[in-house]
TIDRENBA-575776 format. One record per residue (C-alpha): residue in one letter; x, y, z. Coordinates in pm, whole numbers, plus 32768, in hexadecimal, padded with zeros to 4 digits. Layout:
BEGIN
AXYZ...
This chain:
BEGIN
XAE36297ECEECXACEE2A2FCF31XAC502AE2CE09XABB32C13CEABXAA932CDCCE1CXAB6F2E07CDCBXAC682D2ECD0AXAB492C95CC47XAAB02DEACBFFXAC002E75CB8AXAC1B2D5ACA8FXAAB72D96CA16XAAF52F0DC9F6XAC2B2ED1C920XAB6E2DDDC840XAA4D2ECFC817XAB3A2FF3C7D2XABEE2F2EC6C0XAAAB2EC7C618XAA183028C62BXAB5330BFC594XAB4B2FC4C475XA9D62FFEC442XAA01317AC438XAB313152C358XAC313206C431XAD9B3196C42BXAE553115C4ECXAD523075C5D9XAE5F302AC6DBXAE4C3192C754XACDD315EC7AEXAD3B301FC868XAE4530D8C931XAD4A31E5C98FXAC4930DEC9F9XAD473033CADCXAD95317DCB89XAC2831E5CBA8XAB9230B3CC55XAB293103CDBAXAAA8303DCEE7XA94F30DECEECXA84E316FCDFCXA85F32C3CEA6XA9D932D4CE87XA9C43262CD1EXA8CF337ACCCEXA9A6347ACD84XAADA33F3CCD2XAA263410CB85XA9E73581CBC2XAB4035CECC50XAC003508CB4BXAB3B35A7CA32XAB9F36FDCAB5XAD073691CAECXAD1D3602C98DXAC8E373FC8F4XAD983805C9AFXAEAC371BC93AXAE2E370DC7D4XAE043887C7B1XAF5C38CCC843XAFF937BEC76CXAF603846C62CXAFB839B0C67CXB1213964C6D7XB15C3881C5AAXB0D5398CC4BFXB1A03A9CC56EXB2E439F3C5D8XB2EA389DC535XB303374CC5DFXB4623748C66BXB48D3678C7ACXB4C337B7C875XB3773842C7FAXB2C236FEC853XB3523711C9B3XB2E2387AC9DBXB1813824C968XB16F36FFCA5CXB1E137D8CB81XB0F238F1CB25XAFD137FBCAFEXB0113761CC55XB01C38BACCF5XAECD391CCC59XAE2837D2CCBFXAE9637FDCE27XAE2D3969CE27XACCF3906CDB4XACBE37FECECCXAC8336E3CDD8XACD43583CE4FXAE473537CE5BXADF133EACDB2XADA134ACCC73XAF0C351BCC4DXAF9B33D6CBB7XAE9733BDCAA5XAEB93531CA5BXB02F34FBCA2CXAFE633D8C942XAEFF34BCC87AXB00C35C8C85AXB11934D3C7EEXB04A3420C6E6XAFC8356BC65BXB1213609C647XB1CE34DBC5AEXB2433509C447XB13D35FBC3C6XB0D735C6C25EXB06B36C9C15FXAF0236B2C1D5XAF6536DBC341XAE173758C3C4XAD613629C339XAE74354AC3C8XAE5435EDC522XACD835DCC51FXACE33468C4CDXADD23422C5EFXACFE34F2C6DCXABBB343CC681XAC6B32EDC6AEXACB9334DC817XAB5333C3C855XAAD4327FC7BAXABA531B4C8B1XAB1F327BC9D8XA9B83247C960XA9F730D1C93CXAA6B30BFCAA6XA9383183CB16XA84A309CCA5AXA8EB2F62CAEBXA8E22FE7CC4DXA7783055CC24XA6F82F09CB9BXA7D62DEDCC11XA7F92D76CD79XA7742EA6CE37XA8382EB1CF7FXA7802E65D0C4XA85D2F12D1BFXA7612F06D2DAXA7772D8AD2F0XA8F12D8ED2CAXA9122E97D3D9XA8322DDFD4CFXA8DA2C8DD496XAA3C2D13D4BEXA9DC2DE7D5E8XA9302CC2D696XAA662BEED662XAB4B2CFFD6EAXAA682D3CD817XAA572BC7D868XABD22BA8D85AXABFF2CDAD938XAB042C57DA36XABA82B00DA3BXACFB2B9BDA80XAC692C76DB93XABD42B47DC40XAD152A7FDC1EXADDC2BA5DCA1XAD0C2BE7DDD9XAD0C2A72DE2AXAE872A68DDFBXAE702964DCE3XAEF02A35DBC0XB02C29E8DB00XB0D02B3DDB24XB1AA2B26D9EEXB0832AC4D915XAFAE2BD0D9BDXB09D2CE8D95DXB0A62C6ED7F5XAF2C2C5DD7E5XAF022DB8D879XAFD52E47D75EXAF112D7CD660XADC32DE9D6F2XAE272F59D6E2XAE782F21D573XAD222E7FD54FXAC802FB4D5EAXAD1D308AD4D9XAC802FA3D3D6XAB332FC8D488XAB533142D465XAB873117D2EEXAA5D302CD2D0XA986311ED398XA9E2323CD2AEXA9843165D182XA83A3102D226XA7EF326CD27BXA83332D5D113XA73E31D9D081XA6123292CFF7XA4A23233D00BXA3AB32C5CF15XA26632A0CFD8XA208338DD0F2XA192327AD1DFXA2D231B4D1AFXA3AB32E8D1DBXA3193327D337XA35E31BED398XA4BE31D7D30CXA5013315D3D3XA4993265D516XA577313AD4CBXA69F321FD483XA67B32B6D5DFXA668315BD67DXA79530D6D5BFXA864320AD60FXA82731C8D781XA8673053D755XA9BD309BD6C1XAA073199D7D3XA99E30A4D8E5XAA6D2F8CD84AXAB9E306DD851XAB5B30C2D9BDXAB4C2F50DA1AXAC9E2F22D972XAD243054DA2AXACBD2FB0DB73XAD772E72DB15XAEAD2F32DAA8XAEA9300ADBE1XAEA12EDCDCCAXAFAB2E2ADBFFXB0962F53DC33XB05B2F3BDDACXB0862DC6DDD3XB1772DDDDEF8XB0A52EDDDFB1XAF702DFDDFA0XB0202CF1E06DXB0712DF4E177XAF0C2E70E19CXAE4C2E0FE2D6XAD7F2CCEE29AXAC312D82E2C8XAC8E2E7CE1B6XACEE2D64E0C5XABA62CB4E10BXAADA2DEEE0C5XAB962E30DF7EXAB662CC6DF12XA9F52CCADF65XA9B82E16DEB6XAA6D2DA9DD78XA9A62C66DD71XA8612D2ADD8AXA8CB2E29DC83XA93B2D25DB85XA7F52C65DBB5XA73C2DABDB83XA8032DF4DA45XA7C02C9AD9B4XA64E2CB6D9FAXA6342E0AD950XA6DA2D82D815XA5F02C55D811XA4C52D37D850XA5192E00D717XA5392CBFD64BXA3E62C49D6C6XA4732B1FD782XA3EF2BA6D8CDXA28A2C24D8E6XA29D2CD8DA33XA36A2DE6DADBXA47E2D8FDBD4XA3E72D21DD1BXA3AF2E20DE2DXA48E2D4CDF08XA5B32D66DE15XA5872EDFDDECXA56E2F08DF65XA6A92E37DF9DXA7672F08DEA0XA6FA3051DF3FXA74E2FD4E09BXA89B2F4DE022XA8FD3098DF88XA89D3158E0C1XA9543060E19DXAA8C3064E0C0XAA9431E1E0B1XAA593213E224XAB513109E28AXAC623192E1AFXAC2B32F0E237XAC413276E39FXAD7D31ADE351XAE2A32FAE311XAE28333AE488XAE8F31DDE4FBXAFFC31C5E568XB01B305DE4EBXAFD930CFE386XB0FF317EE2E2XB0A832D5E251XB17D32A4E117XB0CE315AE0DBXAF7C3205E102XAFD73310E002XB058320BDF0DXAF20312FDF22XAE1D3246DF1EXAE0F3260DD9EXADAD30EFDD89XAC893127DE75XAC283257DDA7XAC21317FDC6CXAB32308ADD15XAA4931A5DD7BXAA4D3236DC1AXAA0D30DBDB89XA8D430C5DC62XA85B3219DBEAXA89031BFDA7DXA7D03079DAAEXA6AC312EDB4CXA696321DDA25XA6B230FDD92BXA5A2303ED9E4XA4BD316CD9CCXA4FB3191D854XA4C6301ED80FXA387301CD8DFXA3013147D81DXA34730B2D6C6XA2C52F55D71DXA18B2FE5D7B9XA15130B7D67FXA1852F87D59EXA0952EB7D66DX9F8A2FC6D661X9F9F2FDDD4E6
């Protein structure tokens, strides 16, 4: 079993919350531990935002709980009404939905069996929850700061390499079709994870002006990298759906498609390596020229096939979206190449 950073940080946050509660002298410390477990987040930015939102949500829950206990008592029906009202207010204020569970916990522990000194009892429970949230914030701020840029690049490179390998196997008619369909589904799931990683990377904050400019440039590059990776997978998926039609295409069309995909995937690989510093030069003029000529040839040929009697019109309509995906893939690669060239040139000059 792999012990991930978030699991480790959750354990640390609970330990810290328990010790802080004992040190402050608030009872029972388990409430602080529960709050810490709920409050741990995958990034420092989200932890800070959660700290603010959960503090507000807990104030709402605590105030409502105290008012309703004083006014109506602590019958189960009253607790349910307070919970529903608290959720409605939290959503109305556009606080994070993740703050709702811990707000409910606050309401329940405040409204449980009030003693004679109820206000002191409620305040103690409320501060226990806040203490747990602070413990989670401290742990996330100090221990194992996430490095989402490296994670994003590594996972994206792996996904791109797998997609390119499948594209090459497919155009050379060497792909195991059953395994291909399974991997396409898995790779689309991987793209969703890349979106999540990109959001976490984008949310990471830098506190120096020079670094913030560099971070902003890298965010633009990574956004386009993710978009281009998805487009490569769309090309693979589009051709997989038209497997039978590919066999019926004229040989010269199949050869042009194969050649263009080989050039585009080489281009894609080189751009990724250029960003990582593994390649020191731009793609060769010959490769760029071959790609441009291939796109023009593919587009022109497919337009002229529309008028050829040997090529079925329904087949032409069905295969046109696949050709469109290849053209869009080329355009996305050109834009990514421009962005990578700009950022690498800037880094080299500084």
